[in-house]
C-alpha positions in Angstrom: 0.0 0.0 0.0 1.3 3.5 -0.8 -0.1 7.0 -1.1 -1.3 6.4 -4.6 -3.6 3.5 -3.9 -4.5 3.7 -0.1 -7.6 5.8 -0.6 -8.9 3.3 -3.2 -8.1 0.4 -0.9 -9.9 2.2 2.0 -13.0 2.8 -0.2 -13.0 -0.8 -1.5 -12.8 -2.3 2.0 -15.5 0.0 3.3 -17.8 -0.8 0.3 -17.2 -4.6 0.7 -18.0 -4.4 4.5 -21.2 -2.4 3.8 -22.4 -4.8 1.1 -21.6 -8.1 2.8 -24.4 -10.0 4.5 -24.0 -10.9 7.3 -21.8 -8.0 8.2 -18.2 -9.1 9.1 -16.9 -8.8 12.6 -13.4 -8.1 11.4 -11.2 -7.2 8.4 -7.7 -8.4 8.0 -5.4 -6.3 5.8 -2.3 -8.2 4.5 0.5 -5.7 4.3 3.0 -8.1 2.7 3.6 -5.7 -0.2 4.1 -2.6 2.0 7.8 -2.2 2.9 7.1 1.3 4.3 4.0 3.1 5.5 4.0 6.8 4.9 2.1 9.2 7.0 -0.7 9.6 4.4 -1.0 5.8 4.3 -1.2 5.6 8.0 -3.7 8.4 8.2 -6.0 6.7 5.6 -5.7 3.4 7.5 -6.7 5.2 10.7 -9.6 6.7 8.9 -10.6 3.2 7.7 -10.3 2.0 11.3 -12.7 4.8 12.4 -15.2 3.9 9.6 -15.0 0.2 10.5 -15.5 0.9 14.2 -18.7 2.8 13.5 -19.9 -0.5 11.9 -18.6 -2.6 14.8 -16.0 -4.2 12.6 -12.5 -4.7 14.0 -9.5 -3.9 11.8 -6.5 -6.1 11.9 -3.1 -5.8 10.2 -1.1 -8.8 9.1 2.4 -9.3 7.9 3.7 -5.8 8.7 7.3 -5.8 7.6 10.0 -4.5 10.0 10.4 -1.1 8.4 6.7 -0.6 8.1 6.4 -1.7 11.7 8.7 1.2 12.6 6.6 3.6 10.7 3.4 2.3 12.3 5.0 2.5 15.8 5.3 6.3 15.3 1.6 6.8 14.4 -1.5 6.9 16.6 -2.9 4.0 14.6 -0.7 1.7 16.8 -2.6 2.8 19.9 -6.0 2.6 18.2 -5.3 -1.0 17.0 -4.0 -2.1 20.3 -1.9 -5.1 21.0 -4.3 -7.6 19.4 -4.8 -5.7 16.1 -1.5 -6.8 14.5 -0.5 -10.3 13.5 2.7 -11.9 12.1 0.7 -13.5 9.3 -2.8 -13.8 7.9 -2.9 -17.4 9.2 -2.1 -16.0 12.7 -4.9 -13.3 12.3 -7.7 -15.7 11.3 -8.0 -17.6 14.6 -7.5 -14.4 16.6 -10.4 -12.8 14.6 -12.5 -15.9 14.8 -12.1 -16.1 18.6 -10.1 -19.3 18.7 -8.3 -22.0 16.6 -9.7 -22.5 13.1 
């Protein structure tokens, strides 16, 4: 994710959540392809988090690379996600989101 596509990603996730029945309880974003997370990207992700929270949908990030993790650590999104909002892999996120082993 980078500044050129993050708004499109945010809108696509929001639209998918809105149009899915039953509504999801969580969304997992796989950041495998994001080596860095710029401030505009982090701001958009935080805005997505707010939009999802209004729909009672928990956002989760998976596979945050080390440099992107450093960027994330310096943004308020880290506090908003909390310690359970980040996962090493998507496979790690799924049972956490589902509430137990899958």
